[in-house]
C-alpha positions as a Markdown table, in Angstrom:
| # | Residue | x | y | z |
|---|---|---|---|---|
| 1 | Met | -21.1 | 5.7 | -8.7 |
| 2 | Asp | -17.4 | 6.5 | -8.2 |
| 3 | Lys | -14.3 | 5.0 | -6.8 |
| 4 | Gly | -14.8 | 6.5 | -3.4 |
| 5 | Leu | -18.0 | 4.4 | -3.0 |
| 6 | Tyr | -16.3 | 1.4 | -4.4 |
| 7 | Gln | -13.5 | 1.8 | -1.8 |
| 8 | Ile | -16.0 | 2.1 | 1.0 |
| 9 | Ala | -17.8 | -1.1 | -0.2 |
| 10 | Ala | -14.5 | -3.1 | -0.5 |
| 11 | Arg | -13.4 | -2.1 | 2.9 |
| 12 | Ala | -16.8 | -2.9 | 4.4 |
| 13 | Cys | -16.8 | -6.3 | 2.8 |
| 14 | Leu | -13.4 | -7.0 | 4.3 |
| 15 | Asp | -14.5 | -5.7 | 7.7 |
| 16 | Val | -17.6 | -7.8 | 7.9 |
| 17 | Tyr | -15.4 | -11.0 | 8.0 |
| 18 | Leu | -13.7 | -9.6 | 11.1 |
| 19 | Asp | -16.7 | -8.2 | 13.0 |
| 20 | Asn | -20.2 | -9.2 | 12.3 |
| 21 | Thr | -23.6 | -10.2 | 13.6 |
| 22 | Asp | -23.9 | -13.9 | 12.9 |
| 23 | Leu | -27.4 | -15.0 | 11.7 |
| 24 | Gly | -26.4 | -18.6 | 11.0 |
| 25 | Thr | -25.0 | -19.0 | 7.6 |
| 26 | Thr | -25.4 | -15.2 | 6.9 |
| 27 | Glu | -23.2 | -12.7 | 8.7 |
| 28 | Ile | -23.9 | -8.9 | 8.4 |
| 29 | Arg | -22.4 | -5.7 | 9.6 |
| 30 | Ser | -24.1 | -2.3 | 9.4 |
| 31 | Asp | -22.4 | 1.0 | 10.1 |
| 32 | Val | -22.4 | 4.6 | 8.9 |
| 33 | Arg | -19.5 | 5.8 | 6.7 |
| 34 | Thr | -18.8 | 9.1 | 5.0 |
| 35 | Trp | -18.9 | 9.4 | 1.2 |
| 36 | Asn | -18.4 | 12.7 | -0.6 |
| 37 | Gly | -18.9 | 14.6 | 2.7 |
| 38 | Lys | -22.2 | 12.9 | 3.5 |
| 39 | Asp | -23.2 | 10.0 | 5.7 |
| 40 | Ile | -24.3 | 6.7 | 4.1 |
| 41 | Gln | -25.5 | 3.5 | 5.9 |
| 42 | Val | -23.6 | 0.5 | 4.7 |
| 43 | Leu | -24.9 | -3.0 | 5.0 |
| 44 | Ala | -22.1 | -5.4 | 4.3 |
| 45 | Ile | -22.7 | -9.2 | 4.0 |
| 46 | Ala | -19.9 | -11.8 | 4.4 |
| 47 | Gly | -19.5 | -14.5 | 1.8 |
| 48 | Thr | -18.9 | -18.2 | 2.1 |
| 49 | Asn | -16.9 | -18.7 | 5.3 |
| 50 | Glu | -18.3 | -21.9 | 6.9 |
| 51 | Leu | -19.2 | -25.3 | 5.8 |
| 52 | Gly | -23.0 | -24.7 | 5.6 |
| 53 | Asp | -22.4 | -22.0 | 3.1 |
| 54 | Trp | -20.8 | -24.3 | 0.6 |
| 55 | Trp | -23.9 | -26.4 | 0.3 |
| 56 | Lys | -26.1 | -23.3 | -0.2 |
| 57 | Asn | -23.9 | -22.2 | -3.1 |
| 58 | Phe | -24.9 | -25.2 | -5.1 |
| 59 | Lys | -28.6 | -25.1 | -4.6 |
| 60 | Leu | -30.2 | -24.0 | -7.9 |
| 61 | Trp | -33.8 | -23.4 | -6.9 |
| 62 | Ser | -35.3 | -19.9 | -7.0 |
| 63 | Lys | -38.1 | -17.8 | -5.6 |
| 64 | Gln | -39.4 | -14.7 | -7.4 |
| 65 | Gly | -36.6 | -15.2 | -10.0 |
| 66 | Val | -33.9 | -15.0 | -7.3 |
| 67 | Lys | -31.6 | -17.9 | -6.3 |
| 68 | Leu | -33.2 | -19.4 | -3.1 |
| 69 | Pro | -30.2 | -19.1 | -0.8 |
| 70 | Ala | -29.6 | -15.5 | -1.8 |
| 71 | Tyr | -33.4 | -14.8 | -1.5 |
| 72 | Asn | -33.4 | -16.3 | 2.1 |
| 73 | Ala | -30.2 | -14.5 | 3.2 |
| 74 | Ala | -31.5 | -11.2 | 1.9 |
| 75 | His | -34.7 | -11.6 | 4.0 |
| 76 | Glu | -32.6 | -12.5 | 7.0 |
| 77 | Ala | -30.4 | -9.5 | 6.5 |
| 78 | Arg | -33.4 | -7.2 | 6.1 |
| 79 | Glu | -35.0 | -8.6 | 9.2 |
| 80 | His | -31.9 | -7.9 | 11.4 |
| 81 | Leu | -30.9 | -4.5 | 9.8 |
| 82 | Glu | -31.5 | -1.5 | 12.0 |
| 83 | Arg | -32.3 | 0.8 | 9.1 |
| 84 | Ile | -31.6 | 4.5 | 9.5 |
| 85 | Pro | -34.4 | 5.8 | 7.2 |
| 86 | Trp | -32.9 | 9.3 | 6.6 |
| 87 | Leu | -29.6 | 8.0 | 5.2 |
| 88 | Pro | -29.0 | 6.4 | 1.8 |
| 89 | Leu | -28.4 | 2.7 | 2.0 |
| 90 | Met | -25.6 | 0.8 | 0.2 |
| 91 | Val | -25.7 | -2.9 | 0.4 |
| 92 | Cys | -22.5 | -4.8 | -0.5 |
| 93 | Gly | -21.2 | -8.3 | -0.4 |
| 94 | His | -18.6 | -10.7 | -1.6 |
| 95 | Ser | -18.9 | -14.1 | -3.2 |
| 96 | Lys | -22.1 | -15.8 | -1.9 |
| 97 | Ala | -22.9 | -12.5 | -0.3 |
| 98 | Gly | -22.5 | -10.7 | -3.6 |
| 99 | Ala | -25.5 | -12.7 | -4.7 |
| 100 | Thr | -27.3 | -11.8 | -1.5 |
| 101 | Ala | -26.5 | -8.1 | -1.9 |
| 102 | Ile | -27.9 | -8.3 | -5.5 |
| 103 | Ala | -31.0 | -10.1 | -4.1 |
| 104 | Tyr | -31.5 | -7.5 | -1.4 |
| 105 | Lys | -31.3 | -4.7 | -3.9 |
| 106 | Arg | -33.8 | -6.4 | -6.2 |
| 107 | Leu | -36.2 | -7.5 | -3.5 |
| 108 | Phe | -36.2 | -4.5 | -1.1 |
| 109 | Gly | -34.4 | -1.7 | -2.9 |
| 110 | Ala | -31.3 | 0.1 | -1.7 |
| 111 | Asp | -29.8 | 3.3 | -3.0 |
| 112 | Tyr | -26.6 | 1.5 | -4.1 |
| 113 | Cys | -25.4 | -2.1 | -4.5 |
| 114 | Ile | -21.8 | -3.2 | -5.0 |
| 115 | Ala | -20.9 | -6.9 | -5.3 |
| 116 | Phe | -17.4 | -8.4 | -5.5 |
| 117 | Ser | -17.0 | -11.8 | -7.3 |
| 118 | Pro | -20.7 | -12.5 | -6.9 |
| 119 | Ala | -22.2 | -15.8 | -7.6 |
| 120 | Arg | -24.9 | -15.6 | -10.2 |
| 121 | Ser | -28.3 | -15.2 | -8.6 |
| 122 | Leu | -31.0 | -14.0 | -11.0 |
| 123 | Arg | -32.9 | -16.2 | -13.4 |
| 124 | Tyr | -32.5 | -15.3 | -17.0 |
| 125 | Trp | -36.2 | -14.9 | -17.5 |
| 126 | Thr | -36.6 | -12.4 | -14.7 |
| 127 | Asp | -36.0 | -8.6 | -15.0 |
| 128 | Arg | -32.3 | -8.4 | -14.2 |
| 129 | Asn | -31.9 | -4.6 | -14.7 |
| 130 | Leu | -30.6 | -3.0 | -11.5 |
| 131 | Asp | -29.8 | 0.7 | -11.4 |
| 132 | Asn | -27.0 | 2.0 | -9.1 |
| 133 | Thr | -25.5 | -1.5 | -9.0 |
| 134 | Thr | -21.9 | -2.4 | -9.8 |
| 135 | Ile | -20.3 | -5.9 | -9.9 |
| 136 | Phe | -16.6 | -6.5 | -9.8 |
| 137 | Ile | -15.4 | -9.6 | -11.5 |
| 138 | Asp | -11.9 | -11.2 | -12.0 |
| 139 | Pro | -12.0 | -13.2 | -15.2 |
| 140 | Asp | -10.0 | -16.0 | -13.6 |
| 141 | Asp | -12.3 | -16.4 | -10.6 |
| 142 | Pro | -14.7 | -19.4 | -10.9 |
| 143 | Val | -17.3 | -18.1 | -8.4 |
| 144 | Pro | -19.0 | -15.7 | -10.7 |
| 145 | Met | -19.6 | -18.6 | -13.1 |
| 146 | Val | -21.4 | -20.8 | -10.5 |
| 147 | Gly | -24.9 | -21.5 | -11.7 |
| 148 | Cys | -24.4 | -19.9 | -15.1 |
| 149 | Ile | -26.7 | -22.4 | -16.9 |
| 150 | Ser | -29.7 | -21.3 | -14.7 |
| 151 | Phe | -28.7 | -17.9 | -13.4 |
| 152 | Gly | -27.2 | -14.7 | -14.6 |
| 153 | His | -25.7 | -11.5 | -13.2 |
| 154 | Pro | -27.7 | -8.3 | -13.0 |
| 155 | Val | -27.7 | -6.0 | -16.0 |
| 156 | Cys | -25.6 | -3.2 | -14.4 |
| 157 | Thr | -22.2 | -1.5 | -14.4 |
| 158 | Arg | -19.6 | -4.2 | -14.5 |
| 159 | Val | -15.9 | -3.7 | -13.6 |
| 160 | Thr | -13.6 | -6.4 | -14.8 |
| 161 | Ala | -10.3 | -6.7 | -13.0 |
| 162 | Val | -7.2 | -7.2 | -15.1 |
| 163 | Asp | -5.9 | -10.7 | -15.4 |
| 164 | Asp | -3.8 | -11.4 | -12.3 |
| 165 | His | -1.1 | -12.9 | -14.5 |
| 166 | Leu | -0.4 | -9.4 | -15.5 |
| 167 | Val | -0.9 | -7.7 | -12.1 |
| 168 | Pro | -0.3 | -10.3 | -9.4 |
| 169 | Trp | -1.8 | -8.3 | -6.5 |
| 170 | Val | -5.3 | -8.8 | -7.9 |
| 171 | Ser | -6.3 | -12.0 | -6.3 |
| 172 | Asp | -8.9 | -14.2 | -7.9 |
| 173 | His | -11.2 | -14.1 | -5.0 |
| 174 | Tyr | -10.0 | -12.6 | -1.7 |
| 175 | Met | -11.3 | -9.3 | -0.4 |
| 176 | Thr | -7.8 | -7.9 | 0.4 |
| 177 | Gly | -7.1 | -8.0 | -3.4 |
| 178 | Trp | -10.4 | -6.1 | -4.1 |
| 179 | Val | -9.6 | -3.5 | -1.4 |
| 180 | Glu | -6.2 | -2.9 | -3.1 |
| 181 | Phe | -7.8 | -2.9 | -6.6 |
| 182 | Thr | -10.4 | -0.2 | -5.6 |
| 183 | Glu | -7.7 | 1.9 | -3.9 |
| 184 | Asn | -5.6 | 1.9 | -7.1 |
| 185 | Met | -8.5 | 2.6 | -9.5 |
| 186 | Gly | -7.8 | 5.6 | -11.8 |
């Protein structure tokens, strides 16, 4: 994957907060974007943005090795996605939805998965290897640590943002900081 795809994912994760299909405590947005001169379908999932989401973040049960709220949200997203079968699919999410994007990739497959500040969502005893998956983590952000005793991140490409004491525009958790971070990647 390259920074162009990361930029598309960051922008899509910001856009889903502004315009989405509300499925309850899961909000999604699907559209087609251009990457390297070719179309790609993007399924963006919004993270925690309502009270019901907070309670889901702390549920530590799992199904098929996936954190139950992420498992359920991935199923909801798939059920409502109008998939364009001839286009590659990228699933992306932020925070709680980062965990959902990872769950979607693991359960249903997607060509690419990019998660920003994802909560941990895969049991340590399950196969956590995910190809074509990248997670972005700020070391000061507590969300990627939620559930660390029971759950881990996927084994994949990991981009660690610089400490925001050194570069103040990298926010701990907000998508605007991740958009700017991906736009300034070397």
